[in-house]
ChimeraX commands (.cxc) that place a marker at each C-alpha (Angstrom):
marker #1 position -0.03,0.02,0.00 radius 0.5
marker #1 position 2.83,2.31,0.83 radius 0.5
marker #1 position 4.59,1.60,-2.39 radius 0.5
marker #1 position 1.30,2.30,-4.35 radius 0.5
marker #1 position 0.91,5.61,-2.63 radius 0.5
marker #1 position 4.48,6.42,-3.52 radius 0.5
marker #1 position 3.80,5.61,-7.11 radius 0.5
marker #1 position 0.65,7.65,-7.32 radius 0.5
marker #1 position 2.20,10.57,-5.65 radius 0.5
marker #1 position 5.40,10.36,-8.14 radius 0.5
marker #1 position 2.89,10.08,-11.11 radius 0.5
marker #1 position 1.24,13.16,-10.05 radius 0.5
marker #1 position 4.60,15.10,-9.91 radius 0.5
marker #1 position 5.63,13.96,-13.30 radius 0.5
marker #1 position 2.10,14.90,-14.82 radius 0.5
marker #1 position 2.28,18.30,-13.32 radius 0.5
marker #1 position 5.81,18.73,-14.75 radius 0.5
marker #1 position 4.65,17.65,-18.22 radius 0.5
marker #1 position 1.82,20.01,-17.92 radius 0.5
marker #1 position 3.78,22.94,-16.88 radius 0.5
marker #1 position 6.30,22.12,-19.77 radius 0.5
marker #1 position 3.40,21.78,-22.28 radius 0.5
marker #1 position 1.85,25.02,-21.16 radius 0.5
marker #1 position 5.48,26.76,-21.45 radius 0.5
marker #1 position 5.90,25.26,-25.06 radius 0.5
marker #1 position 2.40,26.45,-26.04 radius 0.5
marker #1 position 3.04,30.00,-24.85 radius 0.5
marker #1 position 6.47,30.13,-26.49 radius 0.5
marker #1 position 4.85,28.78,-29.70 radius 0.5
marker #1 position 2.13,31.52,-29.46 radius 0.5
marker #1 position 4.64,34.30,-28.60 radius 0.5
marker #1 position 6.46,33.35,-31.88 radius 0.5
marker #1 position 3.51,33.54,-33.92 radius 0.5
marker #1 position 2.62,36.91,-32.27 radius 0.5
marker #1 position 5.98,38.16,-33.18 radius 0.5
marker #1 position 5.42,37.10,-36.81 radius 0.5
marker #1 position 2.05,38.79,-36.91 radius 0.5
marker #1 position 3.71,41.93,-35.68 radius 0.5
marker #1 position 6.35,41.76,-38.41 radius 0.5
marker #1 position 3.83,41.49,-41.00 radius 0.5
marker #1 position 1.74,44.37,-39.42 radius 0.5
marker #1 position 4.80,46.67,-39.44 radius 0.5
marker #1 position 5.20,45.66,-43.24 radius 0.5
marker #1 position 1.54,46.74,-43.78 radius 0.5
marker #1 position 0.35,43.09,-44.52 radius 0.5
marker #1 position -2.71,43.15,-42.34 radius 0.5
marker #1 position -4.14,39.86,-43.82 radius 0.5
marker #1 position -1.14,37.96,-42.94 radius 0.5
marker #1 position -0.71,39.70,-39.76 radius 0.5
marker #1 position -4.35,38.94,-38.65 radius 0.5
marker #1 position -3.85,35.20,-39.62 radius 0.5
marker #1 position -0.71,34.80,-37.32 radius 0.5
marker #1 position -2.36,36.65,-34.54 radius 0.5
marker #1 position -5.59,34.75,-34.62 radius 0.5
marker #1 position -3.55,31.48,-34.39 radius 0.5
marker #1 position -1.91,32.80,-31.44 radius 0.5
marker #1 position -5.10,33.87,-29.80 radius 0.5
marker #1 position -6.22,30.12,-29.81 radius 0.5
marker #1 position -3.26,29.47,-27.32 radius 0.5
marker #1 position -3.17,32.66,-25.30 radius 0.5
marker #1 position -6.48,34.35,-25.52 radius 0.5
marker #1 position -6.01,36.14,-22.19 radius 0.5
marker #1 position -2.75,37.96,-23.22 radius 0.5
marker #1 position -3.13,41.63,-23.34 radius 0.5
marker #1 position -0.51,42.42,-25.70 radius 0.5
marker #1 position -1.81,39.97,-28.24 radius 0.5
marker #1 position -5.19,41.55,-27.87 radius 0.5
marker #1 position -3.63,44.93,-28.52 radius 0.5
marker #1 position -1.90,43.54,-31.69 radius 0.5
marker #1 position -5.18,41.94,-32.89 radius 0.5
marker #1 position -6.89,45.41,-32.41 radius 0.5
marker #1 position -4.35,47.16,-34.61 radius 0.5
marker #1 position -4.54,44.47,-37.29 radius 0.5
marker #1 position -8.41,44.94,-37.24 radius 0.5
marker #1 position -7.83,48.44,-37.67 radius 0.5
marker #1 position -5.49,47.73,-40.68 radius 0.5
marker #1 position -8.35,45.88,-42.18 radius 0.5
marker #1 position -10.74,48.67,-41.63 radius 0.5
marker #1 position -12.76,46.83,-38.97 radius 0.5
marker #1 position -12.79,49.32,-36.28 radius 0.5
marker #1 position -15.83,47.45,-34.42 radius 0.5
marker #1 position -13.63,44.30,-33.93 radius 0.5
marker #1 position -10.74,46.55,-32.83 radius 0.5
marker #1 position -12.66,48.15,-30.16 radius 0.5
marker #1 position -13.68,44.74,-28.76 radius 0.5
marker #1 position -9.89,43.72,-28.86 radius 0.5
marker #1 position -8.62,46.95,-27.12 radius 0.5
marker #1 position -11.20,46.79,-24.51 radius 0.5
marker #1 position -10.32,42.96,-23.94 radius 0.5
marker #1 position -6.68,44.20,-23.56 radius 0.5
marker #1 position -7.79,46.60,-21.14 radius 0.5
marker #1 position -9.94,44.29,-19.02 radius 0.5
marker #1 position -6.79,42.13,-18.85 radius 0.5
marker #1 position -4.40,44.89,-17.95 radius 0.5
marker #1 position -6.15,47.98,-16.80 radius 0.5
marker #1 position -3.03,50.26,-16.88 radius 0.5
marker #1 position -2.15,49.41,-20.43 radius 0.5
marker #1 position -1.98,52.87,-21.90 radius 0.5
marker #1 position -1.04,51.94,-25.23 radius 0.5
marker #1 position -4.06,49.88,-25.61 radius 0.5
marker #1 position -6.10,52.76,-24.21 radius 0.5
marker #1 position -4.62,55.26,-26.69 radius 0.5
marker #1 position -5.33,52.79,-29.46 radius 0.5
marker #1 position -9.10,52.39,-28.19 radius 0.5
marker #1 position -9.38,56.10,-28.64 radius 0.5
marker #1 position -7.86,55.94,-32.15 radius 0.5
marker #1 position -10.43,53.21,-33.14 radius 0.5
marker #1 position -13.23,55.48,-31.80 radius 0.5
marker #1 position -11.84,58.46,-33.62 radius 0.5
marker #1 position -12.08,56.51,-36.74 radius 0.5
marker #1 position -15.74,55.61,-35.92 radius 0.5
marker #1 position -16.40,59.38,-35.52 radius 0.5
marker #1 position -17.29,58.75,-31.84 radius 0.5
marker #1 position -15.66,62.00,-30.83 radius 0.5
marker #1 position -16.66,62.13,-27.17 radius 0.5
marker #1 position -15.70,58.60,-26.52 radius 0.5
marker #1 position -12.31,59.00,-28.33 radius 0.5
marker #1 position -11.64,62.20,-26.27 radius 0.5
marker #1 position -12.41,60.35,-23.00 radius 0.5
marker #1 position -9.95,57.50,-23.74 radius 0.5
marker #1 position -7.11,59.96,-24.81 radius 0.5
marker #1 position -7.67,62.06,-21.68 radius 0.5
marker #1 position -7.43,58.85,-19.47 radius 0.5
marker #1 position -4.19,58.08,-21.23 radius 0.5
marker #1 position -2.70,61.45,-20.44 radius 0.5
marker #1 position -3.70,60.89,-16.76 radius 0.5
marker #1 position -0.85,58.24,-16.55 radius 0.5
marker #1 position 2.30,60.10,-15.31 radius 0.5
marker #1 position 4.44,57.18,-16.77 radius 0.5
marker #1 position 2.94,57.62,-20.41 radius 0.5
marker #1 position 6.14,58.61,-22.44 radius 0.5
marker #1 position 4.66,59.97,-25.46 radius 0.5
marker #1 position 1.77,62.53,-24.62 radius 0.5
marker #1 position 2.02,64.25,-27.85 radius 0.5
marker #1 position 0.21,61.33,-29.33 radius 0.5
marker #1 position -3.00,61.57,-27.32 radius 0.5
marker #1 position -2.71,65.20,-27.20 radius 0.5
marker #1 position -2.71,65.42,-31.05 radius 0.5
marker #1 position -5.41,62.79,-31.20 radius 0.5
marker #1 position -7.63,64.77,-29.02 radius 0.5
marker #1 position -7.06,67.72,-31.43 radius 0.5
marker #1 position -8.23,65.47,-34.34 radius 0.5
marker #1 position -11.32,64.54,-32.36 radius 0.5
marker #1 position -12.23,68.22,-31.82 radius 0.5
marker #1 position -11.41,69.00,-35.45 radius 0.5
marker #1 position -13.90,66.21,-36.53 radius 0.5
marker #1 position -16.58,67.59,-34.14 radius 0.5
marker #1 position -15.82,71.13,-35.80 radius 0.5
marker #1 position -14.75,72.48,-32.40 radius 0.5
marker #1 position -11.92,74.39,-34.03 radius 0.5
marker #1 position -10.64,76.53,-31.09 radius 0.5
marker #1 position -10.20,73.52,-28.97 radius 0.5
marker #1 position -8.64,71.51,-31.86 radius 0.5
marker #1 position -6.09,74.36,-32.33 radius 0.5
marker #1 position -5.42,74.21,-28.48 radius 0.5
marker #1 position -4.58,70.66,-28.26 radius 0.5
marker #1 position -2.48,70.56,-31.58 radius 0.5
marker #1 position -0.30,73.30,-30.11 radius 0.5
marker #1 position 0.08,71.29,-26.90 radius 0.5
marker #1 position 1.15,68.23,-28.84 radius 0.5
marker #1 position 3.65,70.59,-30.54 radius 0.5
marker #1 position 4.84,72.00,-27.30 radius 0.5
marker #1 position 5.68,68.46,-26.18 radius 0.5
marker #1 position 7.24,67.35,-29.50 radius 0.5
marker #1 position 7.97,70.29,-31.95 radius 0.5
marker #1 position 7.31,69.65,-35.68 radius 0.5
marker #1 position 5.30,66.53,-34.77 radius 0.5
marker #1 position 3.84,65.66,-38.29 radius 0.5
marker #1 position 0.34,64.54,-37.10 radius 0.5
marker #1 position 0.00,67.83,-34.96 radius 0.5
marker #1 position 1.39,70.01,-37.76 radius 0.5
marker #1 position -0.87,68.47,-40.36 radius 0.5
marker #1 position -3.83,68.88,-38.06 radius 0.5
marker #1 position -2.87,72.67,-37.08 radius 0.5
marker #1 position -2.68,73.25,-41.09 radius 0.5
marker #1 position -6.18,71.72,-41.37 radius 0.5
marker #1 position -7.57,74.08,-38.57 radius 0.5
marker #1 position -6.27,76.98,-40.46 radius 0.5
marker #1 position -7.66,75.85,-43.66 radius 0.5
marker #1 position -10.97,74.82,-42.53 radius 0.5
marker #1 position -11.50,78.12,-40.61 radius 0.5
marker #1 position -10.60,80.32,-43.79 radius 0.5
marker #1 position -7.06,81.36,-42.41 radius 0.5
marker #1 position -5.54,80.52,-45.66 radius 0.5
marker #1 position -2.60,82.94,-45.37 radius 0.5
marker #1 position -1.70,81.59,-41.82 radius 0.5
marker #1 position -1.86,78.05,-43.24 radius 0.5
marker #1 position 0.55,78.95,-46.11 radius 0.5
marker #1 position 3.02,80.68,-43.65 radius 0.5
marker #1 position 2.91,77.84,-41.25 radius 0.5
marker #1 position 3.20,75.05,-43.91 radius 0.5
marker #1 position 6.15,76.87,-45.45 radius 0.5
marker #1 position 7.90,76.95,-42.04 radius 0.5
marker #1 position 7.36,73.03,-41.82 radius 0.5
marker #1 position 8.51,72.36,-45.22 radius 0.5
marker #1 position 11.62,74.38,-44.84 radius 0.5
marker #1 position 12.57,71.95,-42.07 radius 0.5
marker #1 position 11.28,68.82,-43.58 radius 0.5
marker #1 position 10.84,69.50,-47.38 radius 0.5
marker #1 position 9.87,65.97,-48.49 radius 0.5
marker #1 position 6.57,65.41,-46.38 radius 0.5
marker #1 position 3.79,64.75,-48.88 radius 0.5
marker #1 position 0.93,65.49,-46.58 radius 0.5
marker #1 position 1.98,68.82,-45.95 radius 0.5
marker #1 position 2.54,69.48,-49.63 radius 0.5
marker #1 position -1.14,68.40,-49.92 radius 0.5
marker #1 position -2.16,70.87,-47.36 radius 0.5
marker #1 position -0.05,73.55,-49.16 radius 0.5
marker #1 position -1.73,72.59,-52.62 radius 0.5
marker #1 position -5.26,73.00,-51.00 radius 0.5
marker #1 position -4.10,76.45,-49.58 radius 0.5
marker #1 position -2.86,77.45,-53.07 radius 0.5
marker #1 position -6.16,76.21,-54.65 radius 0.5
marker #1 position -8.13,78.48,-52.05 radius 0.5
marker #1 position -5.93,81.44,-52.98 radius 0.5
marker #1 position -6.54,80.96,-56.76 radius 0.5
marker #1 position -2.82,80.06,-57.19 radius 0.5
marker #1 position -3.31,77.53,-59.91 radius 0.5
marker #1 position 0.32,77.08,-61.21 radius 0.5
marker #1 position 1.82,76.70,-57.45 radius 0.5
marker #1 position -1.10,74.08,-56.73 radius 0.5
marker #1 position -0.13,72.14,-59.81 radius 0.5
marker #1 position 3.68,72.09,-58.81 radius 0.5
marker #1 position 2.62,70.69,-55.41 radius 0.5
marker #1 position 0.41,67.94,-56.67 radius 0.5
marker #1 position 3.23,67.04,-59.14 radius 0.5
marker #1 position 5.64,66.79,-56.30 radius 0.5
marker #1 position 3.22,64.65,-54.32 radius 0.5
marker #1 position 3.26,62.13,-56.93 radius 0.5
marker #1 position 7.19,61.83,-56.77 radius 0.5
marker #1 position 7.03,61.43,-53.02 radius 0.5
marker #1 position 4.31,58.75,-52.46 radius 0.5
marker #1 position 3.62,55.38,-53.81 radius 0.5
marker #1 position 1.58,55.21,-57.19 radius 0.5
marker #1 position -1.65,53.59,-55.67 radius 0.5
marker #1 position -1.65,55.50,-52.24 radius 0.5
marker #1 position -4.51,57.65,-51.35 radius 0.5
marker #1 position -2.65,60.92,-51.76 radius 0.5
marker #1 position -1.50,60.03,-55.15 radius 0.5
marker #1 position -5.02,59.26,-56.35 radius 0.5
marker #1 position -6.17,62.60,-54.63 radius 0.5
marker #1 position -3.24,64.53,-56.49 radius 0.5
marker #1 position -4.12,62.84,-59.79 radius 0.5
marker #1 position -7.74,63.76,-59.30 radius 0.5
marker #1 position -6.83,67.50,-58.66 radius 0.5
marker #1 position -4.50,67.76,-61.60 radius 0.5
marker #1 position -6.98,66.48,-63.84 radius 0.5
marker #1 position -9.30,69.25,-62.75 radius 0.5
marker #1 position -6.60,71.92,-62.73 radius 0.5
marker #1 position -5.12,71.24,-66.27 radius 0.5
marker link #1:1,2 radius 0.2
marker link #1:2,3 radius 0.2
marker link #1:3,4 radius 0.2
marker link #1:4,5 radius 0.2
marker link #1:5,6 radius 0.2
marker link #1:6,7 radius 0.2
marker link #1:7,8 radius 0.2
marker link #1:8,9 radius 0.2
marker link #1:9,10 radius 0.2
marker link #1:10,11 radius 0.2
marker link #1:11,12 radius 0.2
marker link #1:12,13 radius 0.2
marker link #1:13,14 radius 0.2
marker link #1:14,15 radius 0.2
marker link #1:15,16 radius 0.2
marker link #1:16,17 radius 0.2
marker link #1:17,18 radius 0.2
marker link #1:18,19 radius 0.2
marker link #1:19,20 radius 0.2
marker link #1:20,21 radius 0.2
marker link #1:21,22 radius 0.2
marker link #1:22,23 radius 0.2
marker link #1:23,24 radius 0.2
marker link #1:24,25 radius 0.2
marker link #1:25,26 radius 0.2
marker link #1:26,27 radius 0.2
marker link #1:27,28 radius 0.2
marker link #1:28,29 radius 0.2
marker link #1:29,30 radius 0.2
marker link #1:30,31 radius 0.2
marker link #1:31,32 radius 0.2
marker link #1:32,33 radius 0.2
marker link #1:33,34 radius 0.2
marker link #1:34,35 radius 0.2
marker link #1:35,36 radius 0.2
marker link #1:36,37 radius 0.2
marker link #1:37,38 radius 0.2
marker link #1:38,39 radius 0.2
marker link #1:39,40 radius 0.2
marker link #1:40,41 radius 0.2
marker link #1:41,42 radius 0.2
marker link #1:42,43 radius 0.2
marker link #1:43,44 radius 0.2
marker link #1:44,45 radius 0.2
marker link #1:45,46 radius 0.2
marker link #1:46,47 radius 0.2
marker link #1:47,48 radius 0.2
marker link #1:48,49 radius 0.2
marker link #1:49,50 radius 0.2
marker link #1:50,51 radius 0.2
marker link #1:51,52 radius 0.2
marker link #1:52,53 radius 0.2
marker link #1:53,54 radius 0.2
marker link #1:54,55 radius 0.2
marker link #1:55,56 radius 0.2
marker link #1:56,57 radius 0.2
marker link #1:57,58 radius 0.2
marker link #1:58,59 radius 0.2
marker link #1:59,60 radius 0.2
marker link #1:60,61 radius 0.2
marker link #1:61,62 radius 0.2
marker link #1:62,63 radius 0.2
marker link #1:63,64 radius 0.2
marker link #1:64,65 radius 0.2
marker link #1:65,66 radius 0.2
marker link #1:66,67 radius 0.2
marker link #1:67,68 radius 0.2
marker link #1:68,69 radius 0.2
marker link #1:69,70 radius 0.2
marker link #1:70,71 radius 0.2
marker link #1:71,72 radius 0.2
marker link #1:72,73 radius 0.2
marker link #1:73,74 radius 0.2
marker link #1:74,75 radius 0.2
marker link #1:75,76 radius 0.2
marker link #1:76,77 radius 0.2
marker link #1:77,78 radius 0.2
marker link #1:78,79 radius 0.2
marker link #1:79,80 radius 0.2
marker link #1:80,81 radius 0.2
marker link #1:81,82 radius 0.2
marker link #1:82,83 radius 0.2
marker link #1:83,84 radius 0.2
marker link #1:84,85 radius 0.2
marker link #1:85,86 radius 0.2
marker link #1:86,87 radius 0.2
marker link #1:87,88 radius 0.2
marker link #1:88,89 radius 0.2
marker link #1:89,90 radius 0.2
marker link #1:90,91 radius 0.2
marker link #1:91,92 radius 0.2
marker link #1:92,93 radius 0.2
marker link #1:93,94 radius 0.2
marker link #1:94,95 radius 0.2
marker link #1:95,96 radius 0.2
marker link #1:96,97 radius 0.2
marker link #1:97,98 radius 0.2
marker link #1:98,99 radius 0.2
marker link #1:99,100 radius 0.2
marker link #1:100,101 radius 0.2
marker link #1:101,102 radius 0.2
marker link #1:102,103 radius 0.2
marker link #1:103,104 radius 0.2
marker link #1:104,105 radius 0.2
marker link #1:105,106 radius 0.2
marker link #1:106,107 radius 0.2
marker link #1:107,108 radius 0.2
marker link #1:108,109 radius 0.2
marker link #1:109,110 radius 0.2
marker link #1:110,111 radius 0.2
marker link #1:111,112 radius 0.2
marker link #1:112,113 radius 0.2
marker link #1:113,114 radius 0.2
marker link #1:114,115 radius 0.2
marker link #1:115,116 radius 0.2
marker link #1:116,117 radius 0.2
marker link #1:117,118 radius 0.2
marker link #1:118,119 radius 0.2
marker link #1:119,120 radius 0.2
marker link #1:120,121 radius 0.2
marker link #1:121,122 radius 0.2
marker link #1:122,123 radius 0.2
marker link #1:123,124 radius 0.2
marker link #1:124,125 radius 0.2
marker link #1:125,126 radius 0.2
marker link #1:126,127 radius 0.2
marker link #1:127,128 radius 0.2
marker link #1:128,129 radius 0.2
marker link #1:129,130 radius 0.2
marker link #1:130,131 radius 0.2
marker link #1:131,132 radius 0.2
marker link #1:132,133 radius 0.2
marker link #1:133,134 radius 0.2
marker link #1:134,135 radius 0.2
marker link #1:135,136 radius 0.2
marker link #1:136,137 radius 0.2
marker link #1:137,138 radius 0.2
marker link #1:138,139 radius 0.2
marker link #1:139,140 radius 0.2
marker link #1:140,141 radius 0.2
marker link #1:141,142 radius 0.2
marker link #1:142,143 radius 0.2
marker link #1:143,144 radius 0.2
marker link #1:144,145 radius 0.2
marker link #1:145,146 radius 0.2
marker link #1:146,147 radius 0.2
marker link #1:147,148 radius 0.2
marker link #1:148,149 radius 0.2
marker link #1:149,150 radius 0.2
marker link #1:150,151 radius 0.2
marker link #1:151,152 radius 0.2
marker link #1:152,153 radius 0.2
marker link #1:153,154 radius 0.2
marker link #1:154,155 radius 0.2
marker link #1:155,156 radius 0.2
marker link #1:156,157 radius 0.2
marker link #1:157,158 radius 0.2
marker link #1:158,159 radius 0.2
marker link #1:159,160 radius 0.2
marker link #1:160,161 radius 0.2
marker link #1:161,162 radius 0.2
marker link #1:162,163 radius 0.2
marker link #1:163,164 radius 0.2
marker link #1:164,165 radius 0.2
marker link #1:165,166 radius 0.2
marker link #1:166,167 radius 0.2
marker link #1:167,168 radius 0.2
marker link #1:168,169 radius 0.2
marker link #1:169,170 radius 0.2
marker link #1:170,171 radius 0.2
marker link #1:171,172 radius 0.2
marker link #1:172,173 radius 0.2
marker link #1:173,174 radius 0.2
marker link #1:174,175 radius 0.2
marker link #1:175,176 radius 0.2
marker link #1:176,177 radius 0.2
marker link #1:177,178 radius 0.2
marker link #1:178,179 radius 0.2
marker link #1:179,180 radius 0.2
marker link #1:180,181 radius 0.2
marker link #1:181,182 radius 0.2
marker link #1:182,183 radius 0.2
marker link #1:183,184 radius 0.2
marker link #1:184,185 radius 0.2
marker link #1:185,186 radius 0.2
marker link #1:186,187 radius 0.2
marker link #1:187,188 radius 0.2
marker link #1:188,189 radius 0.2
marker link #1:189,190 radius 0.2
marker link #1:190,191 radius 0.2
marker link #1:191,192 radius 0.2
marker link #1:192,193 radius 0.2
marker link #1:193,194 radius 0.2
marker link #1:194,195 radius 0.2
marker link #1:195,196 radius 0.2
marker link #1:196,197 radius 0.2
marker link #1:197,198 radius 0.2
marker link #1:198,199 radius 0.2
marker link #1:199,200 radius 0.2
marker link #1:200,201 radius 0.2
marker link #1:201,202 radius 0.2
marker link #1:202,203 radius 0.2
marker link #1:203,204 radius 0.2
marker link #1:204,205 radius 0.2
marker link #1:205,206 radius 0.2
marker link #1:206,207 radius 0.2
marker link #1:207,208 radius 0.2
marker link #1:208,209 radius 0.2
marker link #1:209,210 radius 0.2
marker link #1:210,211 radius 0.2
marker link #1:211,212 radius 0.2
marker link #1:212,213 radius 0.2
marker link #1:213,214 radius 0.2
marker link #1:214,215 radius 0.2
marker link #1:215,216 radius 0.2
marker link #1:216,217 radius 0.2
marker link #1:217,218 radius 0.2
marker link #1:218,219 radius 0.2
marker link #1:219,220 radius 0.2
marker link #1:220,221 radius 0.2
marker link #1:221,222 radius 0.2
marker link #1:222,223 radius 0.2
marker link #1:223,224 radius 0.2
marker link #1:224,225 radius 0.2
marker link #1:225,226 radius 0.2
marker link #1:226,227 radius 0.2
marker link #1:227,228 radius 0.2
marker link #1:228,229 radius 0.2
marker link #1:229,230 radius 0.2
marker link #1:230,231 radius 0.2
marker link #1:231,232 radius 0.2
marker link #1:232,233 radius 0.2
marker link #1:233,234 radius 0.2
marker link #1:234,235 radius 0.2
marker link #1:235,236 radius 0.2
marker link #1:236,237 radius 0.2
marker link #1:237,238 radius 0.2
marker link #1:238,239 radius 0.2
marker link #1:239,240 radius 0.2
marker link #1:240,241 radius 0.2
marker link #1:241,242 radius 0.2
marker link #1:242,243 radius 0.2
marker link #1:243,244 radius 0.2
marker link #1:244,245 radius 0.2
marker link #1:245,246 radius 0.2
marker link #1:246,247 radius 0.2
marker link #1:247,248 radius 0.2
marker link #1:248,249 radius 0.2
marker link #1:249,250 radius 0.2
view
């Protein structure tokens, strides 16, 4: 009887060790798939990224970092509804995960849920350890711009630029505030300053082309659109927009 008890106890230990080892192997395999998915995502191949990340999710469904990556992949596939669910799950698993919170705000922003986006970004800013406050500050600016609250949009874009001078997302946003409120001369002055520092930023040339059109400066607008076509991929949104405007201006 004593030998039987020893055998049962030993079997339990071996079984527990095997289970623990299996779980570790499973986790390692899942993390490797997540890493592959993140690489595909960085390359802009969201379909392959999503495939790898969904495989990993079968093994580690409660990993907040995987859920955040899934949310980004869903955004890449323009499924912001699924992205919101993934980011919310990441936050349920890790409430202090500020990157997921900022990404949740970005998903709300794309859904034009301005108030929910602003709430998420403001919560992100409450974290004293968040290292890149210019991102949520600029995102709040874009939410207010989408909601046509131009003064608040300008305030937050300026705050973002105070944190990170020449931050492109905020510079583009500020230029759009000027353009959408009829401050075309101010937009042109500001964009010329930006482009003196970083002359090959296509989105700023697009803003400048828009300003030239508003001022009736057709030849300057054409030159800006032609330059955009040299700076961006042929099938990009900016390229298509530039081609459409050139067709109208010629």
